[in-house]
C-alpha positions in Angstrom: 0.3 -0.2 0.1 1.3 3.4 -0.9 2.0 6.0 1.7 -1.3 7.9 2.6 -1.0 11.8 2.0 -2.0 14.0 4.7 -3.8 17.6 4.3 -1.5 20.2 3.5 -0.4 22.1 7.0 -3.2 24.3 7.8 -3.1 27.6 8.3 -5.8 31.0 7.2 -3.9 32.5 4.8 -2.4 29.1 3.2 -5.8 27.7 3.5 -7.5 30.6 1.7 -5.1 30.3 -1.2 -5.8 26.4 -1.4 -9.6 27.6 -1.4 -8.8 30.3 -4.5 -6.6 27.3 -6.6 -9.5 24.5 -6.2 -12.1 26.9 -6.7 -9.9 27.7 -9.9 -9.9 24.0 -10.9 -13.5 23.2 -10.2 -14.6 26.9 -11.7 -14.6 25.5 -15.5 -16.2 22.9 -15.0 -19.1 24.3 -12.9 -19.0 27.1 -16.0 -19.0 24.8 -19.0 -21.9 22.7 -16.8 -24.1 26.6 -16.3 -23.8 27.0 -19.9 -25.0 23.7 -20.8 -27.7 23.6 -18.8 -28.9 27.1 -19.9 -29.2 25.7 -23.5 -30.9 22.2 -22.9 -33.3 24.3 -20.3 -33.8 26.9 -23.4 -34.4 24.3 -25.7 -37.0 22.5 -23.0 -38.9 25.9 -22.2 -39.4 26.9 -25.7 -40.6 23.6 -26.7 -42.5 22.3 -24.3 -43.8 25.8 -23.3 -44.5 27.4 -19.7 -47.5 24.7 -18.6 -45.3 21.1 -20.0 -41.9 22.5 -18.2 -43.4 23.2 -15.4 -44.7 19.6 -15.3 -40.9 18.5 -16.0 -39.9 20.7 -13.2 -42.5 19.6 -10.7 -41.7 16.0 -11.2 -37.6 16.3 -11.3 -38.2 18.8 -7.8 -40.2 15.7 -6.4 -37.8 13.2 -7.2 -34.9 15.2 -5.4 -37.3 16.5 -2.5 -37.5 12.5 -1.8 -33.8 12.0 -2.3 -32.3 14.7 -0.3 -34.4 14.1 2.8 -34.0 10.3 2.8 -30.8 9.8 1.3 -28.1 9.7 4.1 -25.7 11.6 2.3 -21.6 11.3 3.6 -19.4 13.8 1.6 -19.3 15.8 5.3 -18.7 12.7 7.3 -16.2 11.4 5.2 -14.5 14.5 4.8 -14.3 15.9 8.9 -13.2 12.3 10.2 -11.4 11.4 6.9 -9.0 14.1 7.2 -8.3 13.5 10.8 -7.8 10.0 9.5 -5.4 11.3 6.7 -3.4 13.3 9.0 -2.6 10.1 11.1 -1.4 8.2 8.4 -4.6 5.7 9.3 -5.4 3.6 5.9 -7.4 1.2 7.4 -9.2 3.4 9.3 -10.0 6.1 6.2 -11.3 2.5 4.6 -13.8 1.5 7.2 -14.8 5.5 7.5 -15.6 5.2 3.6 -17.1 1.7 4.0 -19.5 2.8 6.8 -20.7 6.3 5.1 -20.7 4.2 1.4 -23.3 1.5 2.6 -25.2 4.4 4.4 -26.1 5.8 1.5 -26.0 3.6 -1.3 -28.9 1.7 1.3 -30.9 4.9 2.1 -30.8 5.9 -1.8 -32.0 2.2 -2.8 -35.0 3.2 -0.2 -35.7 6.3 -1.3 -36.1 5.4 -4.8 -38.7 2.5 -3.9 -40.4 5.3 -1.7 -40.2 8.3 -4.5 -42.0 5.7 -7.0 -44.6 4.1 -4.8 -46.0 7.8 -3.7 -45.5 8.9 -7.4 -49.3 8.4 -8.2 -50.8 9.6 -4.8 -48.6 13.0 -4.6 -49.0 13.8 -8.3 -52.2 15.2 -8.3 -52.1 16.9 -4.6 -48.2 18.8 -6.8 -50.3 19.7 -9.9 -49.0 17.1 -12.7 -52.1 15.4 -14.6 -52.3 11.6 -13.8 -51.4 10.2 -17.2 -47.6 11.2 -16.2 -47.9 9.1 -13.0 -45.9 6.2 -14.2 -43.3 8.6 -15.7 -42.7 10.0 -12.6 -42.0 7.2 -11.0 -39.9 6.2 -13.1 -38.0 9.4 -12.8 -37.4 8.2 -9.4 -34.7 6.3 -10.8 -33.1 9.9 -10.6 -32.1 9.9 -7.2 -29.2 8.4 -8.0 -27.6 11.7 -8.7 -28.2 12.0 -5.1 -25.9 9.0 -4.2 -22.8 10.9 -5.4 -21.4 12.1 -2.6 -19.3 10.1 -0.2 -17.3 9.7 -3.5 -17.3 13.3 -4.1 -16.2 13.7 0.0 -12.8 11.7 -1.7 -12.3 13.7 -4.4 -12.3 17.0 -1.8 -9.9 15.1 0.2 -7.4 14.1 -1.9 -7.4 17.8 -4.0 -8.5 16.4 -7.2 -10.7 19.0 -8.0 -9.8 18.8 -11.3 -11.9 15.2 -11.6 -14.7 17.1 -10.0 -14.9 19.3 -12.6 -14.9 16.5 -15.0 -17.7 14.7 -13.2 -19.9 18.4 -13.3 -20.5 18.6 -16.9 -21.3 14.8 -17.4 -25.2 15.1 -16.5 -25.8 18.3 -18.6 -24.0 16.9 -21.6 -26.2 14.0 -21.8 -29.3 15.9 -20.7 -28.0 17.8 -23.7 -28.0 15.3 -26.2 -30.7 13.4 -24.8 -32.4 17.0 -25.3 -31.8 17.2 -28.7 -32.7 13.8 -29.9 -36.3 14.8 -27.6 -37.3 17.9 -30.0 -35.2 16.4 -33.2 -38.0 13.1 -32.7 -40.7 15.1 -31.3 -40.6 13.3 -28.0 -42.5 15.3 -25.9 -42.5 15.9 -22.4 -41.8 12.2 -21.6 -38.6 12.5 -23.9 -37.4 15.4 -22.6 -38.1 13.4 -19.2 -36.7 10.3 -20.2 -32.8 13.0 -21.5 -33.2 14.7 -17.5 -33.5 11.0 -15.6 -30.6 9.5 -18.3 -28.1 12.8 -17.4 -28.9 11.9 -12.7 -28.0 8.8 -13.8 -24.8 9.2 -16.1 -24.2 12.0 -13.4 -23.9 9.8 -10.3 -22.3 7.0 -11.7 -19.1 8.9 -12.7 -19.0 9.9 -9.2 -18.1 6.5 -8.2 -15.7 5.2 -10.7 -13.8 8.4 -10.8 -13.5 8.2 -6.6 -12.4 4.6 -7.4 -9.5 5.1 -9.7 -8.5 7.3 -7.2 -8.1 5.1 -4.1 -6.8 2.7 -6.4 -4.5 5.3 -7.4 -3.3 5.6 -3.6 -3.5 2.3 -2.7 -6.6 2.5 -0.5 -8.9 0.3 -3.1 -8.3 -2.9 -1.4 -10.6 -3.6 1.5 -12.6 -0.8 0.8 -15.6 -2.8 1.9 -14.3 -4.5 4.9 -17.4 -4.0 6.9 -17.0 -1.1 9.1 -16.1 -2.6 12.7 -15.3 -0.2 15.7 -16.5 2.5 13.5 -18.7 3.9 16.4 -15.7 3.6 18.9 -13.0 5.6 16.6 -15.4 8.5 15.9 -17.8 8.4 19.4 -21.0 10.4 17.7 -20.5 9.7 14.3 -24.3 8.4 13.7 -25.7 11.7 15.3 -23.2 13.7 13.2 -24.0 12.0 10.2 -28.2 11.6 10.9 -28.1 15.8 11.8 -26.2 16.8 9.1 -28.5 14.6 6.6 -31.5 16.4 7.9 -30.2 20.2 8.0 -29.1 19.3 4.1 -33.0 18.2 3.5 -34.3 20.9 5.4 -31.9 23.5 3.4 -32.4 21.7 0.0 -36.4 22.0 1.0 -36.5 25.9 0.9 -35.5 25.1 -2.8 -37.4 21.8 -4.2 -40.4 22.8 -1.7 -41.3 26.5 -3.4 -41.4 24.9 -6.7 -43.9 22.0 -5.5 -46.1 24.9 -3.2 -46.3 27.1 -6.6 -47.4 24.0 -8.6 -49.7 23.0 -5.8 -51.0 26.6 -4.9 -51.0 27.9 -8.3 -50.1 25.9 -11.1 -47.6 24.4 -13.5 -47.5 27.2 -15.9 -45.9 29.7 -12.6 -43.5 26.5 -11.8 -42.2 26.7 -15.6 -41.3 30.6 -14.6 -40.3 30.6 -11.2 -37.6 27.7 -12.5 -35.8 29.5 -15.2 -35.1 32.6 -12.6 -34.0 30.4 -10.2 -31.9 28.5 -12.6 -30.9 31.7 -14.6 -29.2 33.2 -11.3 -27.4 29.9 -10.4 -26.1 29.8 -13.4 -24.3 33.1 -13.4 -23.2 32.4 -9.5 -21.4 29.4 -10.0 -18.3 31.0 -9.7 -19.2 32.0 -6.3 -20.7 29.1 -5.1 -17.8 27.2 -6.4 -16.3 28.2 -2.8 -18.7 26.1 -1.4 -17.1 23.0 -2.7 -13.3 24.5 -2.2 -13.6 26.0 1.5 -15.5 22.8 4.0 -12.2 20.5 3.1 -10.2 23.3 4.8 -12.5 24.2 7.3 -12.1 20.4 8.4 -8.9 20.1 8.4 -8.5 23.4 10.4 -11.1 22.0 13.0 -9.0 18.8 13.4 -6.3 21.2 14.4 -8.5 23.5 16.9 -7.5 26.3 15.4 -10.9 28.4 15.6 -9.2 31.3 14.9 -8.2 30.7 11.5 -11.5 29.3 11.0 -13.0 32.5 11.7 -11.0 34.5 10.0 -11.4 32.6 6.6 -15.3 32.4 7.3 -15.3 35.8 7.2 -13.0 36.4 4.3 -14.7 33.8 1.8 -17.9 35.4 3.3 -17.5 38.9 2.3 -16.1 37.9 -1.1 -18.8 35.7 -2.0 -21.5 37.9 -1.0 -19.5 41.4 -3.0 -19.9 39.3 -5.8 -23.4 38.4 -5.3 -24.2 42.1 -5.6 -22.3 42.6 -8.7 -24.7 39.6 -10.6 -27.9 40.8 -8.8 -27.0 44.4 -11.0 -26.3 42.6 -14.1 -29.5 41.1 -13.7 -31.1 44.3 -13.0 -30.0 45.8 -16.4 -30.1 42.8 -18.6 -32.8 39.9 -16.7 -35.6 40.6 -19.0 -33.1 40.3 -21.9 -32.0 36.9 -20.9 -35.4 35.4 -19.9 -36.6 36.3 -23.4 -33.4 34.6 -25.1 -33.4 31.5 -23.0 -37.2 31.5 -22.7 -38.9 32.6 -25.0 -42.1 35.3 -25.3 -43.9 35.2 -22.4 -41.0 34.4 -20.0 -40.3 37.9 -19.5 -43.0 38.2 -17.0 -40.3 36.2 -14.6 -38.2 39.5 -14.1 -39.5 41.1 -11.1 -39.1 37.0 -9.1 -35.6 36.9 -10.8 -34.5 40.4 -9.3 -35.9 38.7 -6.0 -34.0 35.6 -5.9 -31.0 37.1 -6.8 -30.8 39.2 -3.7 -31.8 36.0 -1.7 -28.9 34.5 -3.0 -26.8 37.1 -2.3 -27.3 36.8 1.5 -26.5 32.7 1.0 -23.6 33.5 -0.2 -22.2 35.8 2.6 -23.3 33.1 4.9 -22.7 29.6 3.5 -19.2 29.6 4.9 -20.4 30.2 8.7 -22.7 26.9 8.2 -20.5 24.8 6.7 -17.7 25.9 9.6 -20.5 24.4 12.5 -20.3 21.2 10.2 -17.1 20.7 10.0 -16.7 22.2 14.2 -18.6 18.7 14.4 -22.1 20.9 15.2 -24.7 20.1 12.7 -27.0 19.7 15.8 -27.1 24.0 15.7 -27.7 24.8 11.4 -30.1 21.3 11.7 -32.1 23.5 14.6 -31.6 27.1 13.2 -32.9 25.3 9.7 -35.6 23.6 11.1 -37.5 26.5 13.5 -37.2 28.9 10.3 -38.5 26.2 7.7 -41.1 25.3 9.5 -41.8 28.3 10.6 -42.4 30.5 7.1 -43.8 27.3 5.4 -47.6 29.6 6.4 -46.0 32.5 5.6 -45.4 31.0 2.3 -48.6 29.9 1.4 -50.0 33.4 2.2 -47.2 35.0 0.3 -48.5 32.8 -2.5 -52.1 33.7 -1.9 -51.6 37.5 -2.1 -48.5 37.7 -3.8 -48.6 35.7 -6.5 -45.4 34.4 -8.0 -43.7 37.2 -6.4 -45.1 35.7 -3.1 -41.9 32.8 -3.6 -39.4 35.7 -4.0 -40.6 37.4 -1.0 -40.4 33.9 1.1 -36.8 33.1 -0.4 -36.0 36.8 1.1 -37.2 36.1 4.1 -35.6 32.5 4.6 -32.4 34.1 3.7 -32.1 36.8 6.1 -33.2 34.8 8.7 -30.8 32.1 8.4 -28.0 33.8 7.4 -28.4 35.8 10.5 -28.4 33.1 13.0 -25.3 31.2 11.8 -23.3 34.1 11.7 -24.8 35.0 15.5 -24.0 31.2 16.5 -20.1 31.3 15.2 -19.2 34.9 16.1 -20.5 35.1 19.7 -19.4 31.8 21.2 -15.9 31.9 21.9 -15.6 27.6 21.9 -17.5 26.0 19.7 -17.5 22.1 21.1 -17.9 18.7 18.9 -20.2 16.6 19.8 -18.5 13.5 21.6 
């Protein structure tokens, strides 16, 4: 077995430099994936129209919502505990940890697919898609495979293979683009586009595992990788609690994005969902260079936490948060000037009506950009219970608010809800991290 590399010596300036360096590696893939995504989204919106495009989005968000809540994603767990194993040069412990998170992710993922498929026929009428699409929605539950790739992503993050992560990020969008072109040429309609999106999700998830196994084999860590993780709870006390709390936190965070279009479908109509999704995706694509920092800052925070350097953690968090928020404001200014033109160019005639919503979503995401490193820091310090509590309380408190906003302000209510959620969650995360002189870990 080859020597197991340990993370680089942690320090705040060095960590920030590595964040930028790794972000640069990811940026190419993120930008390419975003641009490809805009092309196949534009093709779908222009071909299907607002109503059927909205149904496509509803089915996709339904499957991903089930996956977000039910798949036990191992990325944060593997990076947090695995970074210590690598620092200690303990490859066998790292292999057992990988086996633990991989098993949890795969088994829960299979259960999630079955649950989503079985519930599709009952859920469809509640969310706004016609009953004739329930069979397709059940088949589309296989897209949850894209949620079952975080353990291998954690491997690539730990070993700094952001070049491979960048490659993987373009696989799914490319597959969807090829499928979308085929659906357009063959006049496949909504069914054709659903199949195209499904194949892209499956390819994206499977490629991540192949890349991770290749990296583990290259480092001499592949043999015995699936050995039973005996003693994992003794080696890492509280690991199950960390995994479960972190996944609830992830589910609630993603639910704020997934639940809103489903609520729009249930309370308004599928066409409104199409408007909402196109505005959301345009905002996400132009902010991808900043969101890349979220993927690269957590491994550095986990390493700093493993060395109990809380001063460096706070410095890194503040600097990355301010940089991200500044970039977000710049993106919002671009939307103010060119938002209507972007919506028309991508969605076609009629989608300009989502301009106001686009600006509200951009403001909400700018607030999130400032706050994302604060949540990552709390998780790296072993306190997902704090982020979980914040997300749970605010998500539940704002659900009835979302209902009244959609009823009273129509589609603009979705944007107002996004701003309220971002402001409350980020404010709570910032206050919690900066106020506590020492943040105890789960034991």
